[in-house]
Gaussian input, Z-matrix of N, CA and C with variables (Angstrom, degrees):
# hf/3-21g

backbone

0 1
 N
 C     1     B1
 C     2     B2     1     A1
 N     3     B3     2     A2     1     D1
 C     4     B4     3     A3     2     D2
 C     5     B5     4     A4     3     D3
 N     6     B6     5     A5     4     D4
 C     7     B7     6     A6     5     D5
 C     8     B8     7     A7     6     D6
 N     9     B9     8     A8     7     D7
 C    10    B10     9     A9     8     D8
 C    11    B11    10    A10     9     D9
 N    12    B12    11    A11    10    D10
 C    13    B13    12    A12    11    D11
 C    14    B14    13    A13    12    D12
 N    15    B15    14    A14    13    D13
 C    16    B16    15    A15    14    D14
 C    17    B17    16    A16    15    D15
 N    18    B18    17    A17    16    D16
 C    19    B19    18    A18    17    D17
 C    20    B20    19    A19    18    D18
 N    21    B21    20    A20    19    D19
 C    22    B22    21    A21    20    D20
 C    23    B23    22    A22    21    D21
 N    24    B24    23    A23    22    D22
 C    25    B25    24    A24    23    D23
 C    26    B26    25    A25    24    D24
 N    27    B27    26    A26    25    D25
 C    28    B28    27    A27    26    D26
 C    29    B29    28    A28    27    D27
 N    30    B30    29    A29    28    D28
 C    31    B31    30    A30    29    D29
 C    32    B32    31    A31    30    D30
 N    33    B33    32    A32    31    D31
 C    34    B34    33    A33    32    D32
 C    35    B35    34    A34    33    D33
 N    36    B36    35    A35    34    D34
 C    37    B37    36    A36    35    D35
 C    38    B38    37    A37    36    D36
 N    39    B39    38    A38    37    D37
 C    40    B40    39    A39    38    D38
 C    41    B41    40    A40    39    D39
 N    42    B42    41    A41    40    D40
 C    43    B43    42    A42    41    D41
 C    44    B44    43    A43    42    D42
 N    45    B45    44    A44    43    D43
 C    46    B46    45    A45    44    D44
 C    47    B47    46    A46    45    D45
 N    48    B48    47    A47    46    D46
 C    49    B49    48    A48    47    D47
 C    50    B50    49    A49    48    D48
 N    51    B51    50    A50    49    D49
 C    52    B52    51    A51    50    D50
 C    53    B53    52    A52    51    D51
 N    54    B54    53    A53    52    D52
 C    55    B55    54    A54    53    D53
 C    56    B56    55    A55    54    D54
 N    57    B57    56    A56    55    D55
 C    58    B58    57    A57    56    D56
 C    59    B59    58    A58    57    D57
 N    60    B60    59    A59    58    D58
 C    61    B61    60    A60    59    D59
 C    62    B62    61    A61    60    D60
 N    63    B63    62    A62    61    D61
 C    64    B64    63    A63    62    D62
 C    65    B65    64    A64    63    D63
 N    66    B66    65    A65    64    D64
 C    67    B67    66    A66    65    D65
 C    68    B68    67    A67    66    D66
 N    69    B69    68    A68    67    D67
 C    70    B70    69    A69    68    D68
 C    71    B71    70    A70    69    D69
 N    72    B72    71    A71    70    D70
 C    73    B73    72    A72    71    D71
 C    74    B74    73    A73    72    D72
 N    75    B75    74    A74    73    D73
 C    76    B76    75    A75    74    D74
 C    77    B77    76    A76    75    D75
 N    78    B78    77    A77    76    D76
 C    79    B79    78    A78    77    D77
 C    80    B80    79    A79    78    D78
 N    81    B81    80    A80    79    D79
 C    82    B82    81    A81    80    D80
 C    83    B83    82    A82    81    D81
 N    84    B84    83    A83    82    D82
 C    85    B85    84    A84    83    D83
 C    86    B86    85    A85    84    D84
 N    87    B87    86    A86    85    D85
 C    88    B88    87    A87    86    D86
 C    89    B89    88    A88    87    D87
 N    90    B90    89    A89    88    D88
 C    91    B91    90    A90    89    D89
 C    92    B92    91    A91    90    D90
 N    93    B93    92    A92    91    D91
 C    94    B94    93    A93    92    D92
 C    95    B95    94    A94    93    D93
 N    96    B96    95    A95    94    D94
 C    97    B97    96    A96    95    D95
 C    98    B98    97    A97    96    D96
 N    99    B99    98    A98    97    D97
 C   100   B100    99    A99    98    D98
 C   101   B101   100   A100    99    D99
 N   102   B102   101   A101   100   D100
 C   103   B103   102   A102   101   D101
 C   104   B104   103   A103   102   D102
 N   105   B105   104   A104   103   D103
 C   106   B106   105   A105   104   D104
 C   107   B107   106   A106   105   D105
 N   108   B108   107   A107   106   D106
 C   109   B109   108   A108   107   D107
 C   110   B110   109   A109   108   D108
 N   111   B111   110   A110   109   D109
 C   112   B112   111   A111   110   D110
 C   113   B113   112   A112   111   D111
 N   114   B114   113   A113   112   D112
 C   115   B115   114   A114   113   D113
 C   116   B116   115   A115   114   D114
 N   117   B117   116   A116   115   D115
 C   118   B118   117   A117   116   D116
 C   119   B119   118   A118   117   D117
 N   120   B120   119   A119   118   D118
 C   121   B121   120   A120   119   D119
 C   122   B122   121   A121   120   D120
 N   123   B123   122   A122   121   D121
 C   124   B124   123   A123   122   D122
 C   125   B125   124   A124   123   D123
 N   126   B126   125   A125   124   D124
 C   127   B127   126   A126   125   D125
 C   128   B128   127   A127   126   D126
 N   129   B129   128   A128   127   D127
 C   130   B130   129   A129   128   D128
 C   131   B131   130   A130   129   D129
 N   132   B132   131   A131   130   D130
 C   133   B133   132   A132   131   D131
 C   134   B134   133   A133   132   D132
 N   135   B135   134   A134   133   D133
 C   136   B136   135   A135   134   D134
 C   137   B137   136   A136   135   D135
 N   138   B138   137   A137   136   D136
 C   139   B139   138   A138   137   D137
 C   140   B140   139   A139   138   D138
 N   141   B141   140   A140   139   D139
 C   142   B142   141   A141   140   D140
 C   143   B143   142   A142   141   D141
 N   144   B144   143   A143   142   D142
 C   145   B145   144   A144   143   D143
 C   146   B146   145   A145   144   D144
 N   147   B147   146   A146   145   D145
 C   148   B148   147   A147   146   D146
 C   149   B149   148   A148   147   D147
 N   150   B150   149   A149   148   D148
 C   151   B151   150   A150   149   D149
 C   152   B152   151   A151   150   D150
 N   153   B153   152   A152   151   D151
 C   154   B154   153   A153   152   D152
 C   155   B155   154   A154   153   D153
 N   156   B156   155   A155   154   D154
 C   157   B157   156   A156   155   D155
 C   158   B158   157   A157   156   D156
 N   159   B159   158   A158   157   D157
 C   160   B160   159   A159   158   D158
 C   161   B161   160   A160   159   D159
 N   162   B162   161   A161   160   D160
 C   163   B163   162   A162   161   D161
 C   164   B164   163   A163   162   D162
 N   165   B165   164   A164   163   D163
 C   166   B166   165   A165   164   D164
 C   167   B167   166   A166   165   D165

   B1=1.4517
   B2=1.5326
   B3=1.2949
   B4=1.4638
   B5=1.5274
   B6=1.3181
   B7=1.4581
   B8=1.5201
   B9=1.3261
   B10=1.4561
   B11=1.5242
   B12=1.3418
   B13=1.4631
   B14=1.5201
   B15=1.3276
   B16=1.4646
   B17=1.5222
   B18=1.3347
   B19=1.4635
   B20=1.5203
   B21=1.3186
   B22=1.4617
   B23=1.5242
   B24=1.3301
   B25=1.4615
   B26=1.5264
   B27=1.3191
   B28=1.4634
   B29=1.5274
   B30=1.3418
   B31=1.4599
   B32=1.5204
   B33=1.3285
   B34=1.4588
   B35=1.5228
   B36=1.3317
   B37=1.4615
   B38=1.5268
   B39=1.3288
   B40=1.4598
   B41=1.5243
   B42=1.3261
   B43=1.4600
   B44=1.5193
   B45=1.3326
   B46=1.4613
   B47=1.5212
   B48=1.3237
   B49=1.4519
   B50=1.5191
   B51=1.3048
   B52=1.4616
   B53=1.5208
   B54=1.3323
   B55=1.4598
   B56=1.5299
   B57=1.3101
   B58=1.4592
   B59=1.5286
   B60=1.3359
   B61=1.4644
   B62=1.5243
   B63=1.3304
   B64=1.4589
   B65=1.5250
   B66=1.3198
   B67=1.4665
   B68=1.5245
   B69=1.3180
   B70=1.4597
   B71=1.5131
   B72=1.3330
   B73=1.4643
   B74=1.5232
   B75=1.3388
   B76=1.4600
   B77=1.5230
   B78=1.3261
   B79=1.4635
   B80=1.5200
   B81=1.3307
   B82=1.4640
   B83=1.5271
   B84=1.3231
   B85=1.4657
   B86=1.5213
   B87=1.3259
   B88=1.4635
   B89=1.5218
   B90=1.3355
   B91=1.4618
   B92=1.5217
   B93=1.3349
   B94=1.4632
   B95=1.5216
   B96=1.3310
   B97=1.4641
   B98=1.5166
   B99=1.3339
   B100=1.4661
   B101=1.5191
   B102=1.3239
   B103=1.4620
   B104=1.5184
   B105=1.3322
   B106=1.4572
   B107=1.5249
   B108=1.3149
   B109=1.4600
   B110=1.5192
   B111=1.3288
   B112=1.4621
   B113=1.5238
   B114=1.3103
   B115=1.4655
   B116=1.5289
   B117=1.3146
   B118=1.4630
   B119=1.5272
   B120=1.3155
   B121=1.4588
   B122=1.5193
   B123=1.3369
   B124=1.4590
   B125=1.5094
   B126=1.3144
   B127=1.4597
   B128=1.5077
   B129=1.3149
   B130=1.4552
   B131=1.5222
   B132=1.3286
   B133=1.4500
   B134=1.5219
   B135=1.3080
   B136=1.4585
   B137=1.5135
   B138=1.2876
   B139=1.4578
   B140=1.5252
   B141=1.3312
   B142=1.4675
   B143=1.5188
   B144=1.3222
   B145=1.4612
   B146=1.5248
   B147=1.3457
   B148=1.4618
   B149=1.5288
   B150=1.3188
   B151=1.4577
   B152=1.5327
   B153=1.3246
   B154=1.4632
   B155=1.5245
   B156=1.2845
   B157=1.4573
   B158=1.5151
   B159=1.2896
   B160=1.4572
   B161=1.5240
   B162=1.3418
   B163=1.4606
   B164=1.5175
   B165=1.3107
   B166=1.4701
   B167=1.5037
   A1=107.70
   A2=116.47
   A3=120.11
   A4=110.10
   A5=116.05
   A6=120.99
   A7=110.52
   A8=117.25
   A9=121.00
   A10=110.98
   A11=117.26
   A12=120.88
   A13=111.01
   A14=116.53
   A15=120.21
   A16=110.75
   A17=116.96
   A18=120.18
   A19=111.54
   A20=116.81
   A21=119.81
   A22=111.13
   A23=117.27
   A24=121.37
   A25=110.13
   A26=116.76
   A27=120.95
   A28=110.05
   A29=116.40
   A30=120.76
   A31=110.45
   A32=116.49
   A33=120.70
   A34=110.69
   A35=116.80
   A36=121.06
   A37=111.16
   A38=117.06
   A39=120.94
   A40=111.84
   A41=117.14
   A42=120.02
   A43=113.51
   A44=118.24
   A45=119.80
   A46=109.20
   A47=115.65
   A48=120.85
   A49=114.11
   A50=118.03
   A51=120.50
   A52=109.47
   A53=116.39
   A54=119.42
   A55=111.02
   A56=117.46
   A57=122.13
   A58=108.76
   A59=118.54
   A60=120.06
   A61=113.49
   A62=117.79
   A63=121.09
   A64=112.96
   A65=117.59
   A66=121.05
   A67=111.37
   A68=117.14
   A69=120.21
   A70=112.42
   A71=116.63
   A72=120.12
   A73=111.23
   A74=115.74
   A75=119.59
   A76=110.56
   A77=116.68
   A78=120.59
   A79=111.11
   A80=116.78
   A81=120.48
   A82=110.53
   A83=117.11
   A84=120.57
   A85=110.43
   A86=116.67
   A87=120.16
   A88=110.77
   A89=116.66
   A90=120.30
   A91=111.65
   A92=117.87
   A93=119.44
   A94=110.67
   A95=117.56
   A96=120.45
   A97=109.69
   A98=117.43
   A99=120.69
   A100=110.88
   A101=117.16
   A102=121.07
   A103=109.75
   A104=117.01
   A105=120.68
   A106=110.60
   A107=117.18
   A108=120.68
   A109=110.64
   A110=116.49
   A111=120.53
   A112=110.14
   A113=116.70
   A114=121.13
   A115=110.99
   A116=116.32
   A117=121.00
   A118=111.26
   A119=115.72
   A120=119.93
   A121=112.33
   A122=116.81
   A123=120.09
   A124=113.44
   A125=116.98
   A126=121.04
   A127=112.96
   A128=114.69
   A129=122.20
   A130=114.11
   A131=117.22
   A132=120.21
   A133=114.08
   A134=118.30
   A135=119.41
   A136=109.28
   A137=114.82
   A138=121.04
   A139=107.28
   A140=118.64
   A141=120.02
   A142=112.83
   A143=118.10
   A144=119.57
   A145=111.90
   A146=116.93
   A147=120.09
   A148=111.11
   A149=116.78
   A150=121.18
   A151=111.91
   A152=116.97
   A153=121.19
   A154=112.83
   A155=118.42
   A156=119.42
   A157=108.97
   A158=118.09
   A159=122.56
   A160=109.41
   A161=116.70
   A162=120.35
   A163=112.48
   A164=118.50
   A165=119.72
   A166=111.67
   D1=132.83
   D2=179.63
   D3=-72.74
   D4=160.50
   D5=178.89
   D6=-60.44
   D7=-40.95
   D8=179.58
   D9=-61.03
   D10=-45.34
   D11=178.63
   D12=-63.59
   D13=-40.23
   D14=179.35
   D15=-63.76
   D16=-41.22
   D17=178.24
   D18=-66.00
   D19=-40.42
   D20=177.70
   D21=-63.79
   D22=-41.29
   D23=177.93
   D24=-63.97
   D25=-44.05
   D26=179.81
   D27=-62.18
   D28=-43.40
   D29=178.90
   D30=-60.30
   D31=-43.37
   D32=179.44
   D33=-60.66
   D34=-44.06
   D35=179.46
   D36=-64.62
   D37=-36.61
   D38=-178.34
   D39=-71.02
   D40=-30.68
   D41=-174.25
   D42=-97.45
   D43=-6.78
   D44=179.26
   D45=-63.07
   D46=126.17
   D47=178.49
   D48=78.63
   D49=0.97
   D50=179.48
   D51=-83.76
   D52=139.26
   D53=178.71
   D54=-75.75
   D55=-25.32
   D56=178.42
   D57=-97.58
   D58=110.37
   D59=-176.72
   D60=-64.59
   D61=-16.38
   D62=-179.61
   D63=-100.70
   D64=5.17
   D65=-177.76
   D66=-59.12
   D67=-43.41
   D68=-179.85
   D69=-64.67
   D70=-39.30
   D71=178.47
   D72=-66.39
   D73=-40.64
   D74=178.48
   D75=-62.84
   D76=-44.32
   D77=179.26
   D78=-63.75
   D79=-42.77
   D80=-179.88
   D81=-63.80
   D82=-42.16
   D83=179.46
   D84=-64.38
   D85=-44.17
   D86=179.31
   D87=-62.62
   D88=-44.86
   D89=-179.05
   D90=-64.89
   D91=-38.19
   D92=-179.52
   D93=-68.11
   D94=-36.42
   D95=176.87
   D96=-66.82
   D97=-41.75
   D98=179.57
   D99=-61.21
   D100=-45.57
   D101=179.86
   D102=-66.03
   D103=-41.10
   D104=179.77
   D105=-61.05
   D106=-44.81
   D107=179.03
   D108=-64.83
   D109=-39.66
   D110=178.84
   D111=-61.44
   D112=-45.65
   D113=-179.47
   D114=-66.80
   D115=-36.86
   D116=-179.06
   D117=-61.05
   D118=-33.35
   D119=-176.83
   D120=-103.92
   D121=32.58
   D122=173.15
   D123=85.04
   D124=41.34
   D125=-179.78
   D126=-80.70
   D127=-139.98
   D128=-172.27
   D129=-55.83
   D130=-39.89
   D131=-164.47
   D132=-97.43
   D133=-7.05
   D134=179.69
   D135=-112.53
   D136=114.97
   D137=178.33
   D138=-129.61
   D139=102.15
   D140=-177.82
   D141=-54.55
   D142=-34.57
   D143=-178.94
   D144=-64.52
   D145=-25.00
   D146=176.58
   D147=-75.34
   D148=-25.02
   D149=-179.75
   D150=-82.06
   D151=-39.77
   D152=-169.71
   D153=-122.94
   D154=9.97
   D155=-171.82
   D156=85.27
   D157=-171.46
   D158=-178.95
   D159=-68.86
   D160=120.24
   D161=-175.74
   D162=-96.04
   D163=4.22
   D164=-179.17
   D165=-89.19

């Protein structure tokens, strides 16, 4: 399954039964910003020790 299809499926699951048709989009946008900010400040995907060896 492509990432786009997975996101569309997830969005559909998030909005089923919701009175606000944009609730899933709002949640997805908020979550993507949160993850982006986390990664920007050294989150899951940035590990300096992986770039340069053990830095301690």
